[in-house]
SEGUZA-130724 format. One record per residue (C-alpha): chain; residue number from 0; x, y, z; residue in three letters. Coordinates in Angstrom, 3 decimals, always signed. Layout:
<sites>
<chaine=A; num=NUM; u=X; v=Y; w=Z; residu=Ala>
...
</sites>
This chain:
<sites>
<chaine=A; num=0; u=+253.570; v=+6.702; w=+129.794; residu=Unk>
<chaine=A; num=1; u=+252.363; v=+6.878; w=+126.185; residu=Unk>
<chaine=A; num=2; u=+252.149; v=+3.712; w=+124.103; residu=Unk>
<chaine=A; num=3; u=+253.009; v=+5.524; w=+120.862; residu=Unk>
<chaine=A; num=4; u=+255.487; v=+3.476; w=+118.808; residu=Unk>
<chaine=A; num=5; u=+256.605; v=+6.594; w=+116.923; residu=Unk>
<chaine=A; num=6; u=+257.532; v=+8.637; w=+119.978; residu=Unk>
<chaine=A; num=7; u=+260.380; v=+11.036; w=+119.252; residu=Unk>
<chaine=A; num=8; u=+261.731; v=+11.390; w=+122.749; residu=Unk>
<chaine=A; num=9; u=+262.369; v=+9.083; w=+125.663; residu=Unk>
<chaine=A; num=10; u=+262.286; v=+10.620; w=+129.114; residu=Unk>
<chaine=A; num=11; u=+263.224; v=+13.956; w=+127.525; residu=Unk>
<chaine=A; num=12; u=+266.157; v=+12.502; w=+125.547; residu=Unk>
<chaine=A; num=13; u=+265.874; v=+12.729; w=+121.763; residu=Unk>
<chaine=A; num=14; u=+266.026; v=+9.367; w=+120.036; residu=Unk>
<chaine=A; num=15; u=+268.539; v=+8.976; w=+117.210; residu=Unk>
<chaine=A; num=16; u=+267.159; v=+9.260; w=+113.665; residu=Unk>
<chaine=A; num=17; u=+266.005; v=+5.883; w=+112.385; residu=Unk>
<chaine=A; num=18; u=+267.373; v=+4.125; w=+109.316; residu=Unk>
<chaine=A; num=19; u=+270.874; v=+5.512; w=+109.610; residu=Unk>
<chaine=A; num=20; u=+273.667; v=+2.973; w=+109.005; residu=Unk>
<chaine=A; num=21; u=+274.443; v=+0.937; w=+112.112; residu=Unk>
<chaine=A; num=22; u=+277.933; v=+0.288; w=+113.434; residu=Unk>
<chaine=A; num=23; u=+278.510; v=-3.481; w=+113.175; residu=Unk>
<chaine=A; num=24; u=+279.929; v=-4.993; w=+116.351; residu=Unk>
<chaine=A; num=25; u=+280.458; v=-8.429; w=+117.871; residu=Unk>
<chaine=A; num=26; u=+280.421; v=-8.074; w=+121.655; residu=Unk>
<chaine=A; num=27; u=+282.019; v=-10.511; w=+124.094; residu=Unk>
<chaine=A; num=28; u=+279.589; v=-11.309; w=+126.925; residu=Unk>
<chaine=A; num=29; u=+281.417; v=-14.221; w=+128.513; residu=Unk>
<chaine=A; num=30; u=+281.239; v=-13.935; w=+132.308; residu=Unk>
<chaine=A; num=31; u=+279.675; v=-10.455; w=+132.131; residu=Unk>
<chaine=A; num=32; u=+276.333; v=-9.341; w=+133.643; residu=Unk>
<chaine=A; num=33; u=+273.399; v=-8.813; w=+131.279; residu=Unk>
<chaine=A; num=34; u=+269.875; v=-7.750; w=+132.240; residu=Unk>
<chaine=A; num=35; u=+266.957; v=-9.541; w=+130.564; residu=Unk>
<chaine=A; num=36; u=+263.612; v=-7.880; w=+131.239; residu=Unk>
<chaine=A; num=37; u=+260.432; v=-9.663; w=+130.173; residu=Unk>
<chaine=A; num=38; u=+258.870; v=-13.056; w=+129.583; residu=Unk>
<chaine=A; num=39; u=+257.365; v=-15.110; w=+126.806; residu=Unk>
<chaine=A; num=40; u=+258.686; v=-16.672; w=+123.607; residu=Unk>
<chaine=A; num=41; u=+260.811; v=-13.697; w=+122.472; residu=Unk>
<chaine=A; num=42; u=+262.428; v=-13.336; w=+125.896; residu=Unk>
<chaine=A; num=43; u=+263.150; v=-17.072; w=+126.013; residu=Unk>
<chaine=A; num=44; u=+264.883; v=-16.914; w=+122.608; residu=Unk>
<chaine=A; num=45; u=+267.079; v=-14.060; w=+123.807; residu=Unk>
<chaine=A; num=46; u=+267.757; v=-15.950; w=+127.037; residu=Unk>
<chaine=A; num=47; u=+269.007; v=-18.996; w=+125.115; residu=Unk>
<chaine=A; num=48; u=+271.266; v=-16.855; w=+122.929; residu=Unk>
<chaine=A; num=49; u=+272.708; v=-14.883; w=+125.839; residu=Unk>
<chaine=A; num=50; u=+273.460; v=-18.016; w=+127.857; residu=Unk>
<chaine=A; num=51; u=+275.139; v=-19.569; w=+124.810; residu=Unk>
<chaine=A; num=52; u=+277.404; v=-16.505; w=+124.699; residu=Unk>
<chaine=A; num=53; u=+278.386; v=-17.026; w=+128.336; residu=Unk>
<chaine=A; num=54; u=+276.508; v=-14.049; w=+129.775; residu=Unk>
<chaine=A; num=55; u=+275.682; v=-13.921; w=+133.487; residu=Unk>
<chaine=A; num=56; u=+271.955; v=-13.195; w=+133.382; residu=Unk>
<chaine=A; num=57; u=+269.920; v=-10.991; w=+135.675; residu=Unk>
<chaine=A; num=58; u=+266.252; v=-11.599; w=+134.950; residu=Unk>
<chaine=A; num=59; u=+262.977; v=-9.898; w=+135.784; residu=Unk>
<chaine=A; num=60; u=+259.600; v=-10.688; w=+134.227; residu=Unk>
<chaine=A; num=61; u=+258.045; v=-7.225; w=+134.365; residu=Unk>
<chaine=A; num=62; u=+259.525; v=-5.138; w=+137.164; residu=Unk>
<chaine=A; num=63; u=+262.338; v=-2.710; w=+136.411; residu=Unk>
<chaine=A; num=64; u=+264.450; v=-0.762; w=+138.854; residu=Unk>
<chaine=A; num=65; u=+267.542; v=+1.247; w=+137.889; residu=Unk>
<chaine=A; num=66; u=+269.730; v=-0.714; w=+140.302; residu=Unk>
<chaine=A; num=67; u=+269.186; v=-3.797; w=+138.125; residu=Unk>
<chaine=A; num=68; u=+271.583; v=-2.258; w=+135.597; residu=Unk>
<chaine=A; num=69; u=+274.437; v=-1.822; w=+138.069; residu=Unk>
<chaine=A; num=70; u=+277.506; v=-3.440; w=+136.517; residu=Unk>
<chaine=A; num=71; u=+275.649; v=-4.633; w=+133.413; residu=Unk>
<chaine=A; num=72; u=+277.264; v=-4.389; w=+129.982; residu=Unk>
<chaine=A; num=73; u=+274.037; v=-5.048; w=+128.066; residu=Unk>
<chaine=A; num=74; u=+270.272; v=-4.877; w=+128.566; residu=Unk>
<chaine=A; num=75; u=+267.498; v=-6.620; w=+126.629; residu=Unk>
<chaine=A; num=76; u=+263.747; v=-6.197; w=+126.936; residu=Unk>
<chaine=A; num=77; u=+261.063; v=-8.493; w=+125.497; residu=Unk>
<chaine=A; num=78; u=+257.486; v=-9.113; w=+126.540; residu=Unk>
<chaine=A; num=79; u=+257.380; v=-6.723; w=+129.503; residu=Unk>
<chaine=A; num=80; u=+254.923; v=-3.853; w=+130.026; residu=Unk>
<chaine=A; num=81; u=+255.342; v=-0.604; w=+128.112; residu=Unk>
<chaine=A; num=82; u=+256.197; v=+1.311; w=+131.279; residu=Unk>
<chaine=A; num=83; u=+258.922; v=-1.184; w=+132.213; residu=Unk>
<chaine=A; num=84; u=+260.385; v=-1.245; w=+128.697; residu=Unk>
<chaine=A; num=85; u=+260.463; v=+2.550; w=+128.411; residu=Unk>
<chaine=A; num=86; u=+262.031; v=+2.857; w=+131.852; residu=Unk>
<chaine=A; num=87; u=+264.683; v=+0.282; w=+130.933; residu=Unk>
<chaine=A; num=88; u=+265.501; v=+2.069; w=+127.679; residu=Unk>
<chaine=A; num=89; u=+265.708; v=+5.476; w=+129.336; residu=Unk>
<chaine=A; num=90; u=+267.977; v=+4.321; w=+132.154; residu=Unk>
<chaine=A; num=91; u=+270.230; v=+2.261; w=+129.882; residu=Unk>
<chaine=A; num=92; u=+270.608; v=+5.225; w=+127.530; residu=Unk>
<chaine=A; num=93; u=+271.418; v=+7.523; w=+130.470; residu=Unk>
<chaine=A; num=94; u=+274.144; v=+5.147; w=+131.649; residu=Unk>
<chaine=A; num=95; u=+275.548; v=+4.486; w=+128.182; residu=Unk>
<chaine=A; num=96; u=+274.713; v=+0.769; w=+128.338; residu=Unk>
<chaine=A; num=97; u=+273.809; v=-0.884; w=+125.005; residu=Unk>
<chaine=A; num=98; u=+270.134; v=-1.894; w=+125.064; residu=Unk>
<chaine=A; num=99; u=+267.648; v=-3.604; w=+122.803; residu=Unk>
<chaine=A; num=100; u=+263.868; v=-3.914; w=+123.009; residu=Unk>
<chaine=A; num=101; u=+262.878; v=-6.817; w=+120.786; residu=Unk>
<chaine=A; num=102; u=+260.988; v=-5.764; w=+117.641; residu=Unk>
<chaine=A; num=103; u=+260.970; v=-2.120; w=+118.808; residu=Unk>
<chaine=A; num=104; u=+263.751; v=-0.306; w=+116.913; residu=Unk>
<chaine=A; num=105; u=+262.461; v=+3.080; w=+118.058; residu=Unk>
<chaine=A; num=106; u=+263.111; v=+2.019; w=+121.663; residu=Unk>
<chaine=A; num=107; u=+266.481; v=+0.362; w=+121.017; residu=Unk>
<chaine=A; num=108; u=+270.059; v=+1.557; w=+121.140; residu=Unk>
<chaine=A; num=109; u=+271.154; v=-1.417; w=+119.011; residu=Unk>
<chaine=A; num=110; u=+269.387; v=-3.945; w=+116.812; residu=Unk>
<chaine=A; num=111; u=+270.062; v=-7.669; w=+116.663; residu=Unk>
<chaine=A; num=112; u=+270.873; v=-8.989; w=+113.186; residu=Unk>
<chaine=A; num=113; u=+269.889; v=-12.167; w=+111.404; residu=Unk>
<chaine=A; num=114; u=+272.853; v=-14.473; w=+112.092; residu=Unk>
<chaine=A; num=115; u=+274.349; v=-17.336; w=+110.137; residu=Unk>
<chaine=A; num=116; u=+276.498; v=-19.388; w=+112.493; residu=Unk>
<chaine=A; num=117; u=+279.349; v=-21.659; w=+111.450; residu=Unk>
<chaine=A; num=118; u=+281.298; v=-21.660; w=+114.751; residu=Unk>
<chaine=A; num=119; u=+283.617; v=-19.893; w=+115.198; residu=Unk>
<chaine=A; num=120; u=+282.541; v=-18.081; w=+112.015; residu=Unk>
<chaine=A; num=121; u=+279.468; v=-15.839; w=+112.158; residu=Unk>
<chaine=A; num=122; u=+277.786; v=-13.821; w=+109.427; residu=Unk>
<chaine=A; num=123; u=+275.386; v=-11.085; w=+110.573; residu=Unk>
<chaine=A; num=124; u=+272.869; v=-9.300; w=+108.332; residu=Unk>
<chaine=A; num=125; u=+270.970; v=-6.205; w=+109.401; residu=Unk>
<chaine=A; num=126; u=+268.578; v=-3.812; w=+107.692; residu=Unk>
<chaine=A; num=127; u=+268.686; v=-1.101; w=+110.350; residu=Unk>
<chaine=A; num=128; u=+265.155; v=-2.097; w=+111.362; residu=Unk>
<chaine=A; num=129; u=+263.784; v=-1.283; w=+107.909; residu=Unk>
<chaine=A; num=130; u=+263.166; v=-4.847; w=+106.743; residu=Unk>
<chaine=A; num=131; u=+264.082; v=-7.563; w=+109.270; residu=Unk>
<chaine=A; num=132; u=+262.182; v=-10.193; w=+107.283; residu=Unk>
<chaine=A; num=133; u=+264.338; v=-9.405; w=+104.248; residu=Unk>
<chaine=A; num=134; u=+267.459; v=-9.810; w=+106.399; residu=Unk>
<chaine=A; num=135; u=+266.255; v=-13.276; w=+107.412; residu=Unk>
<chaine=A; num=136; u=+265.560; v=-14.184; w=+103.782; residu=Unk>
<chaine=A; num=137; u=+269.072; v=-13.112; w=+102.807; residu=Unk>
<chaine=A; num=138; u=+270.478; v=-15.205; w=+105.627; residu=Unk>
<chaine=A; num=139; u=+268.631; v=-18.217; w=+104.223; residu=Unk>
<chaine=A; num=140; u=+270.232; v=-17.609; w=+100.824; residu=Unk>
<chaine=A; num=141; u=+273.696; v=-17.273; w=+102.331; residu=Unk>
<chaine=A; num=142; u=+273.130; v=-20.545; w=+104.234; residu=Unk>
<chaine=A; num=143; u=+273.360; v=-22.363; w=+100.911; residu=Unk>
<chaine=A; num=144; u=+276.611; v=-20.586; w=+99.995; residu=Unk>
<chaine=A; num=145; u=+278.466; v=-21.127; w=+103.280; residu=Unk>
<chaine=A; num=146; u=+278.670; v=-24.847; w=+104.127; residu=Unk>
<chaine=A; num=147; u=+279.715; v=-26.006; w=+107.619; residu=Unk>
<chaine=A; num=148; u=+283.248; v=-26.622; w=+106.359; residu=Unk>
<chaine=A; num=149; u=+283.912; v=-22.883; w=+106.513; residu=Unk>
<chaine=A; num=150; u=+283.530; v=-23.070; w=+110.270; residu=Unk>
<chaine=A; num=151; u=+286.094; v=-25.856; w=+110.435; residu=Unk>
<chaine=A; num=152; u=+288.396; v=-23.809; w=+108.205; residu=Unk>
<chaine=A; num=153; u=+288.086; v=-20.841; w=+110.560; residu=Unk>
<chaine=A; num=154; u=+288.819; v=-23.147; w=+113.510; residu=Unk>
<chaine=A; num=155; u=+291.969; v=-24.399; w=+111.772; residu=Unk>
<chaine=A; num=156; u=+293.159; v=-20.823; w=+111.184; residu=Unk>
<chaine=A; num=157; u=+292.450; v=-20.040; w=+114.838; residu=Unk>
<chaine=A; num=158; u=+294.327; v=-23.113; w=+116.072; residu=Unk>
<chaine=A; num=159; u=+297.402; v=-22.217; w=+113.994; residu=Unk>
<chaine=A; num=160; u=+297.155; v=-18.462; w=+114.495; residu=Unk>
<chaine=A; num=161; u=+299.924; v=-18.217; w=+117.084; residu=Unk>
<chaine=A; num=162; u=+302.361; v=-20.261; w=+114.997; residu=Unk>
<chaine=A; num=163; u=+301.468; v=-18.292; w=+111.876; residu=Unk>
<chaine=A; num=164; u=+302.085; v=-14.975; w=+113.631; residu=Unk>
<chaine=A; num=165; u=+305.397; v=-16.190; w=+115.026; residu=Unk>
<chaine=A; num=166; u=+306.703; v=-17.510; w=+111.720; residu=Unk>
<chaine=A; num=167; u=+305.353; v=-14.632; w=+109.609; residu=Unk>
<chaine=A; num=168; u=+305.746; v=-11.544; w=+111.828; residu=Unk>
<chaine=A; num=169; u=+305.360; v=-9.116; w=+108.918; residu=Unk>
<chaine=A; num=170; u=+301.678; v=-8.171; w=+108.757; residu=Unk>
<chaine=A; num=171; u=+301.592; v=-7.744; w=+104.975; residu=Unk>
<chaine=A; num=172; u=+303.222; v=-11.108; w=+104.248; residu=Unk>
<chaine=A; num=173; u=+301.022; v=-12.846; w=+106.787; residu=Unk>
<chaine=A; num=174; u=+297.832; v=-11.414; w=+105.317; residu=Unk>
<chaine=A; num=175; u=+298.824; v=-12.426; w=+101.805; residu=Unk>
<chaine=A; num=176; u=+299.660; v=-15.924; w=+103.006; residu=Unk>
<chaine=A; num=177; u=+296.266; v=-16.266; w=+104.687; residu=Unk>
<chaine=A; num=178; u=+294.461; v=-14.963; w=+101.597; residu=Unk>
<chaine=A; num=179; u=+296.159; v=-17.658; w=+99.518; residu=Unk>
<chaine=A; num=180; u=+295.868; v=-20.588; w=+101.877; residu=Unk>
<chaine=A; num=181; u=+292.282; v=-19.934; w=+102.978; residu=Unk>
<chaine=A; num=182; u=+291.064; v=-19.751; w=+99.391; residu=Unk>
<chaine=A; num=183; u=+293.214; v=-22.523; w=+97.927; residu=Unk>
<chaine=A; num=184; u=+293.749; v=-26.260; w=+98.255; residu=Unk>
<chaine=A; num=185; u=+293.536; v=-26.270; w=+102.058; residu=Unk>
<chaine=A; num=186; u=+290.075; v=-24.717; w=+101.863; residu=Unk>
<chaine=A; num=187; u=+288.971; v=-27.228; w=+99.220; residu=Unk>
<chaine=A; num=188; u=+290.045; v=-30.152; w=+101.393; residu=Unk>
<chaine=A; num=189; u=+288.356; v=-28.739; w=+104.489; residu=Unk>
<chaine=A; num=190; u=+285.097; v=-28.147; w=+102.633; residu=Unk>
<chaine=A; num=191; u=+285.204; v=-31.725; w=+101.387; residu=Unk>
<chaine=A; num=192; u=+285.610; v=-33.009; w=+104.952; residu=Unk>
<chaine=A; num=193; u=+289.339; v=-33.827; w=+104.874; residu=Unk>
<chaine=A; num=194; u=+290.499; v=-31.910; w=+107.954; residu=Unk>
<chaine=A; num=195; u=+293.893; v=-33.682; w=+108.332; residu=Unk>
<chaine=A; num=196; u=+294.623; v=-33.010; w=+104.649; residu=Unk>
<chaine=A; num=197; u=+293.687; v=-29.364; w=+105.029; residu=Unk>
<chaine=A; num=198; u=+296.042; v=-28.941; w=+107.977; residu=Unk>
<chaine=A; num=199; u=+298.841; v=-30.697; w=+106.096; residu=Unk>
<chaine=A; num=200; u=+298.470; v=-28.331; w=+103.123; residu=Unk>
<chaine=A; num=201; u=+298.256; v=-25.313; w=+105.459; residu=Unk>
<chaine=A; num=202; u=+301.486; v=-26.276; w=+107.225; residu=Unk>
<chaine=A; num=203; u=+303.292; v=-26.946; w=+103.938; residu=Unk>
<chaine=A; num=204; u=+302.202; v=-23.541; w=+102.649; residu=Unk>
<chaine=A; num=205; u=+303.370; v=-21.934; w=+105.884; residu=Unk>
<chaine=A; num=206; u=+306.799; v=-23.571; w=+105.474; residu=Unk>
<chaine=A; num=207; u=+307.035; v=-22.162; w=+101.954; residu=Unk>
<chaine=A; num=208; u=+305.870; v=-18.706; w=+103.042; residu=Unk>
<chaine=A; num=209; u=+308.468; v=-18.612; w=+105.816; residu=Unk>
<chaine=A; num=210; u=+311.216; v=-19.460; w=+103.300; residu=Unk>
<chaine=A; num=211; u=+309.913; v=-16.812; w=+100.900; residu=Unk>
<chaine=A; num=212; u=+309.939; v=-14.239; w=+103.715; residu=Unk>
<chaine=A; num=213; u=+313.731; v=-14.162; w=+103.466; residu=Unk>
<chaine=A; num=214; u=+313.441; v=-12.688; w=+99.968; residu=Unk>
<chaine=A; num=215; u=+312.303; v=-9.111; w=+99.210; residu=Unk>
<chaine=A; num=216; u=+308.567; v=-8.766; w=+98.716; residu=Unk>
<chaine=A; num=217; u=+307.520; v=-8.179; w=+95.114; residu=Unk>
<chaine=A; num=218; u=+304.765; v=-5.671; w=+94.478; residu=Unk>
<chaine=A; num=219; u=+302.070; v=-6.036; w=+91.865; residu=Unk>
<chaine=A; num=220; u=+299.754; v=-3.488; w=+90.246; residu=Unk>
<chaine=A; num=221; u=+296.227; v=-4.320; w=+89.138; residu=Unk>
<chaine=A; num=222; u=+294.948; v=-1.737; w=+86.664; residu=Unk>
<chaine=A; num=223; u=+291.214; v=-2.039; w=+87.184; residu=Unk>
<chaine=A; num=224; u=+288.384; v=-0.580; w=+85.137; residu=Unk>
<chaine=A; num=225; u=+285.399; v=-0.715; w=+87.538; residu=Unk>
<chaine=A; num=226; u=+282.907; v=+0.088; w=+84.773; residu=Unk>
<chaine=A; num=227; u=+280.452; v=+2.971; w=+84.449; residu=Unk>
<chaine=A; num=228; u=+280.202; v=+3.646; w=+88.178; residu=Unk>
<chaine=A; num=229; u=+277.362; v=+1.348; w=+89.229; residu=Unk>
<chaine=A; num=230; u=+278.385; v=-1.142; w=+91.937; residu=Unk>
<chaine=A; num=231; u=+276.347; v=-3.961; w=+90.393; residu=Unk>
<chaine=A; num=232; u=+278.272; v=-3.593; w=+87.118; residu=Unk>
<chaine=A; num=233; u=+281.702; v=-4.193; w=+88.671; residu=Unk>
<chaine=A; num=234; u=+283.105; v=-7.517; w=+87.465; residu=Unk>
<chaine=A; num=235; u=+283.641; v=-10.313; w=+89.992; residu=Unk>
<chaine=A; num=236; u=+287.382; v=-10.277; w=+89.331; residu=Unk>
<chaine=A; num=237; u=+287.625; v=-6.525; w=+89.906; residu=Unk>
<chaine=A; num=238; u=+285.568; v=-6.848; w=+93.083; residu=Unk>
<chaine=A; num=239; u=+287.854; v=-9.569; w=+94.430; residu=Unk>
<chaine=A; num=240; u=+291.005; v=-7.556; w=+93.732; residu=Unk>
<chaine=A; num=241; u=+289.518; v=-4.388; w=+95.227; residu=Unk>
<chaine=A; num=242; u=+288.853; v=-6.418; w=+98.351; residu=Unk>
<chaine=A; num=243; u=+292.433; v=-7.706; w=+98.580; residu=Unk>
<chaine=A; num=244; u=+294.537; v=-4.630; w=+97.744; residu=Unk>
<chaine=A; num=245; u=+296.832; v=-2.908; w=+100.219; residu=Unk>
<chaine=A; num=246; u=+296.446; v=+0.447; w=+98.439; residu=Unk>
<chaine=A; num=247; u=+293.719; v=+1.890; w=+96.191; residu=Unk>
<chaine=A; num=248; u=+294.821; v=+4.663; w=+93.807; residu=Unk>
<chaine=A; num=249; u=+291.954; v=+6.590; w=+92.247; residu=Unk>
<chaine=A; num=250; u=+291.066; v=+9.880; w=+90.607; residu=Unk>
<chaine=A; num=251; u=+289.541; v=+12.715; w=+92.607; residu=Unk>
<chaine=A; num=252; u=+286.226; v=+12.237; w=+90.781; residu=Unk>
<chaine=A; num=253; u=+285.871; v=+8.491; w=+91.400; residu=Unk>
<chaine=A; num=254; u=+282.340; v=+7.345; w=+92.203; residu=Unk>
<chaine=A; num=255; u=+281.955; v=+7.029; w=+96.005; residu=Unk>
<chaine=A; num=256; u=+279.890; v=+3.859; w=+95.506; residu=Unk>
<chaine=A; num=257; u=+282.870; v=+2.207; w=+93.820; residu=Unk>
<chaine=A; num=258; u=+285.263; v=+3.162; w=+96.625; residu=Unk>
<chaine=A; num=259; u=+282.806; v=+1.663; w=+99.111; residu=Unk>
<chaine=A; num=260; u=+283.407; v=-1.726; w=+97.478; residu=Unk>
<chaine=A; num=261; u=+287.135; v=-1.598; w=+98.239; residu=Unk>
<chaine=A; num=262; u=+288.751; v=-3.267; w=+101.216; residu=Unk>
<chaine=A; num=263; u=+287.864; v=-1.264; w=+104.316; residu=Unk>
<chaine=A; num=264; u=+291.353; v=-0.994; w=+105.754; residu=Unk>
<chaine=A; num=265; u=+293.159; v=-0.454; w=+102.444; residu=Unk>
<chaine=A; num=266; u=+294.915; v=+2.883; w=+102.052; residu=Unk>
<chaine=A; num=267; u=+293.055; v=+5.144; w=+99.623; residu=Unk>
<chaine=A; num=268; u=+294.925; v=+7.784; w=+97.686; residu=Unk>
<chaine=A; num=269; u=+293.511; v=+10.257; w=+95.172; residu=Unk>
<chaine=A; num=270; u=+296.224; v=+10.922; w=+92.583; residu=Unk>
<chaine=A; num=271; u=+296.434; v=+13.188; w=+89.566; residu=Unk>
<chaine=A; num=272; u=+297.080; v=+11.425; w=+86.252; residu=Unk>
<chaine=A; num=273; u=+300.606; v=+12.835; w=+85.994; residu=Unk>
<chaine=A; num=274; u=+301.474; v=+11.506; w=+89.445; residu=Unk>
<chaine=A; num=275; u=+299.928; v=+8.035; w=+89.058; residu=Unk>
<chaine=A; num=276; u=+302.885; v=+6.158; w=+87.540; residu=Unk>
<chaine=A; num=277; u=+305.550; v=+7.625; w=+89.874; residu=Unk>
<chaine=A; num=278; u=+303.381; v=+6.819; w=+92.878; residu=Unk>
<chaine=A; num=279; u=+302.774; v=+3.270; w=+91.656; residu=Unk>
<chaine=A; num=280; u=+306.521; v=+2.760; w=+91.213; residu=Unk>
<chaine=A; num=281; u=+307.079; v=+3.863; w=+94.817; residu=Unk>
<chaine=A; num=282; u=+304.440; v=+1.478; w=+96.132; residu=Unk>
<chaine=A; num=283; u=+305.655; v=-1.433; w=+94.011; residu=Unk>
<chaine=A; num=284; u=+309.189; v=-0.923; w=+95.335; residu=Unk>
<chaine=A; num=285; u=+307.721; v=-1.327; w=+98.837; residu=Unk>
<chaine=A; num=286; u=+306.115; v=-4.633; w=+97.846; residu=Unk>
<chaine=A; num=287; u=+302.543; v=-3.351; w=+97.835; residu=Unk>
<chaine=A; num=288; u=+299.609; v=-5.075; w=+96.193; residu=Unk>
<chaine=A; num=289; u=+297.855; v=-2.098; w=+94.665; residu=Unk>
<chaine=A; num=290; u=+294.758; v=-1.391; w=+92.604; residu=Unk>
<chaine=A; num=291; u=+294.735; v=+1.564; w=+90.253; residu=Unk>
<chaine=A; num=292; u=+291.179; v=+2.513; w=+89.306; residu=Unk>
<chaine=A; num=293; u=+290.514; v=+3.824; w=+85.790; residu=Unk>
<chaine=A; num=294; u=+294.131; v=+3.887; w=+84.574; residu=Unk>
<chaine=A; num=295; u=+295.083; v=+5.643; w=+81.366; residu=Unk>
<chaine=A; num=296; u=+296.128; v=+3.383; w=+78.452; residu=Unk>
<chaine=A; num=297; u=+299.734; v=+4.544; w=+78.813; residu=Unk>
<chaine=A; num=298; u=+300.127; v=+3.521; w=+82.458; residu=Unk>
<chaine=A; num=299; u=+300.339; v=-0.223; w=+81.825; residu=Unk>
<chaine=A; num=300; u=+302.927; v=+0.162; w=+79.062; residu=Unk>
<chaine=A; num=301; u=+305.070; v=+2.493; w=+81.171; residu=Unk>
<chaine=A; num=302; u=+305.074; v=+0.152; w=+84.172; residu=Unk>
<chaine=A; num=303; u=+305.796; v=-2.931; w=+82.071; residu=Unk>
<chaine=A; num=304; u=+308.690; v=-1.101; w=+80.420; residu=Unk>
<chaine=A; num=305; u=+310.094; v=-0.701; w=+83.930; residu=Unk>
<chaine=A; num=306; u=+309.838; v=-4.499; w=+84.506; residu=Unk>
<chaine=A; num=307; u=+307.059; v=-4.186; w=+87.090; residu=Unk>
<chaine=A; num=308; u=+304.382; v=-6.865; w=+87.552; residu=Unk>
<chaine=A; num=309; u=+301.188; v=-5.477; w=+86.039; residu=Unk>
<chaine=A; num=310; u=+297.764; v=-7.040; w=+85.436; residu=Unk>
<chaine=A; num=311; u=+295.093; v=-5.266; w=+83.423; residu=Unk>
<chaine=A; num=312; u=+291.503; v=-5.940; w=+84.520; residu=Unk>
<chaine=A; num=313; u=+288.907; v=-4.706; w=+81.989; residu=Unk>
<chaine=A; num=314; u=+285.433; v=-3.615; w=+83.020; residu=Unk>
<chaine=A; num=315; u=+282.000; v=-3.746; w=+81.414; residu=Unk>
<chaine=A; num=316; u=+280.868; v=-1.064; w=+79.011; residu=Unk>
<chaine=A; num=317; u=+278.387; v=+1.584; w=+80.145; residu=Unk>
<chaine=A; num=318; u=+274.733; v=+1.292; w=+79.195; residu=Unk>
</sites>
């Protein structure tokens, strides 16, 4: 079998185009069979990671047979011969089993990211195989921005998740509560090492949120100017609000790069200027937290005249 690293097919099956965006995924391997093919330092690193995730390993240094993949949910190759690695990749692809050949993106069905771990919190950074060293450098930068206390904060949220869901069954109210409590005083105390204090503040906030849940939810409109259309010119405040909104209202000609910055699961609606205020009134009556991108000057005045909660968020001027 050819040793070309730029081969375009694998056992007659066309490889996917490189450098396309990857689908991010965290896969549970606990108690599930995983094949590790190969030996050496790279294979040993993967072995340590897979065992830490609870995988049940099947291992072979350099020999591959299709039956080794029976029942496996994942396959990894590192340090084996070219023939064995190509055979593994071809068979795993045929069966629809996710597979990775270390440092060989052209042979892989998925790539492993650079990972920042603050158990149970994980941050993964990937470059689609284009610049793995850059991904590792970015991870090092993020290390300084995410202290270990964030892991403890995530553990606290996990420990109280069931109680929080029970006491705040409405998804919208629960999400807003978590946004407040995980970025407020409880977070500050946890990051400073005061875990009992953080839990006390969390529980007090949960008590207050449960009492507030008996009252109608009040909507709020953020009228956001995202600037001239360049993502790096969006203000930090606008970026935060775009990441928290339930609904994004925008014009039909909004820059796609700006919409990409908005919260992934927020509803996005393209509205004509004449329809913007009526639609915002409807959403505010439902208790929505909405962002209106590039509002007209009249929209804020009209909503305030109707006694709605409105916040204007200016942007930077174009260059």
